[in-house]
N, C-alpha and C positions, 0 to 999 in steps of 0.2 A: 504493500500500500504506500502510495506517495505521501510524504509528510507535509502537513499544513502548519502554518503558524498557529500557536495555541490560542492567540487572540481571535483568530477567525473561527476556530472551533467553538470557543465560548460565546462568541457573538451568535452563532447559530443555536447554541443551547439556550441562550436567553430567549430567542425568538420562539423556540419550541417548548418553553416552560421547564426545561431541565434544571434551571437554577433553583427552583423550589425543592427538587429532590436533593440537590447538593446541600441546601440549607438543612434539610432534615437529616441527611446522612452525616454531616459534619457537626451537628449540634452537640453531641456528647463530648467530643474532644474540645470544641470551642468553649463550651461552658467551663471546662477545667482551665483552659487558657485564660479566660476572663476572670475566673476566681483568683488565679495567680496574679494577674494584672491588678485587680482591685485590692488584693492584699498588699502588694508593693506600693501602690499609689496611696493607700491609707497611711503607710509608714512615712510617706513624704510629708504628711501633715500640711498639704496645700493642694490647690486645684491642679489638674493636669490636662495636657493636650495629648491627642492620639491620632494616629493614621492607620487605616486598614489597607494594606497593600494587596491588590487583587480582590477588591471588595465585592465583586459580583453585583447582586441587586441591593447591596447596602445594609443587609440585615445586621451585621456586626457593628457597623457605625451607629445604627439606631440603638443597639444595646449599650454601647459605650456612652451615648448621649443620655441614657437614662440614669447613669450614675451621678450622684449629687455633686461629686467633686470634678466631674468632667466639664471643663470650660470651653473646650473646642475639640471636635472630631471631624475627620474627613476621610473619604474613601477614594482610592484611585484604582483604575482598571484600564486595560488596553482594549477591551471589547466594547465597542460603541453601544450595542444593544443592552449590555449590562448596565452601563452608566445611564442610559436613557430610562431603563426600568427603575433604577434606584431613584432618579429624579422624579419620576412619576409617582412613586410610592411615598417619597419624602421630599416634598417640594421646597421645604425650608432647609434641607440638608446640604452638605458640602461634598459634592461628587465631581471628580475630574477625570476626563479621558486622557490617558498618557501612555506612552510606550516606555517600558523599562528594558534594559538598564540606561537608556539614553536620558530619560527624564531627570531633571535636577529639581529637588524640592526648594521652594522659595522660603521655607521656614523650618524650624527645628521642633521636635516633639519630645515629650516625656515618655511616650510609649509608641512602639511600632508593633502592630499585630499583623500577622499574615498566615493564611491557611491555604495550602495547596497552590503555591505560586512559585517558590524559589527554584524547584528542580526543572522548570521549563526554560531556565536560562542556561546558556552554554557554560557560563562561569559563575555559578552562584556564590563562590567564595569572594569574588570581587564585589558583588552586590552587598554581601554582608559587611565588607570593609567600608563601602559607601554609607550603609546604614549607620555604622558605628561612628565613623569620622564626621559625616556631613549631615545626617538626618536627626541624630539624637542629641538632646541636651545632656550635659554632664550628669551622671547618676541615673540616666534614663534606661529603660528596659526594652529589649526586643523579645517578643514571644512568638515563635514561628512553628507551625505544624506542617509536616509533610507525610503523605501516605505512600509515596513511591521511594523506597530505599531498599538496599540489598537484602536486608534480613526479612523484609516483607515479601515473601516469595510470590504471593498471589498478584503482586503489582508489577512483576518483572516483564510481563508481556503487554503492559499498557501502551508502550510506545507504538507497537505494531497494531494493537487493537484499536486505539484511539486515532492513530495516524499522526502523532505529534512527537517531535524530538524531546527526549527527557534525559537529564543528567542523573545517572544512577550512582549514588554514594552509599557506603556502609555507615553505620552509626558512628564508628570511630572516625571515619573520614569527615562526617558532618561536624563532629566535636572539634577536630583539628582545624577545620575551616573557621569555626567560631573563634577559636583561640588565635589563629592567624590574623583574623580581622580586628583583633584588639579587645574583644569582650572579656570581662571577668565575671566571677560568681556564676559560672555557667552551670546550668542544671538541665537534666533531661529525663524524660519518662515516656512510656508508651501508654496510649489510652485507647479504649474501645468499649462499646456497649457490651459486646460478648467476647471479642478477641482484641488483643493489643495491636491495633492497626496503625494508629497515628503516632508518629514520632514527634514529640513536642520538645523543643529546645528553647531555653530562655537564657539570656545573657545581659549583663549590665555594662554600660559605658562607664569607664572609670571617672570618678569625680575629679 
């Protein structure tokens, strides 16, 4: 099967309503990620800003905005139909169409959340470095979930099945990438409603 850009695939999925299934399928892991984020932001003892990278229809941005300490949240995605859907659902929200890794954020955040985005890049290690050095405030956290990685055997045929290029790393390789990007206090765990499917990694930018 000829490979297509991931943004084109997700554009089609938004048009076909598959984004709703993604929201349901990822909810268990994302709830754990948000619990971690909210625990860390409470420790800051101040309001926080956040960005959801690969926001889809914006459902995580809306959950972030519900937190009493969230002063600003935005979502970015490379699929036009996803951003259009997010804006239709949440007309007062902040959603932006952009292509990564070329896009450069105009502001810094206390929190970066991302689910099922990073391995679609040819060099996710470089993106992590950009997140740490350019996107995060000092002491800020990145919390990222991926379902495609070497130890998750059921995911290894996804590039052919979906028709999209994916970067396949082991858990150790992911952790080394985070260390190489400059993150500290790196934590990781696997989450899933029935099986540990999602690899969640969190790291902090040094103060």
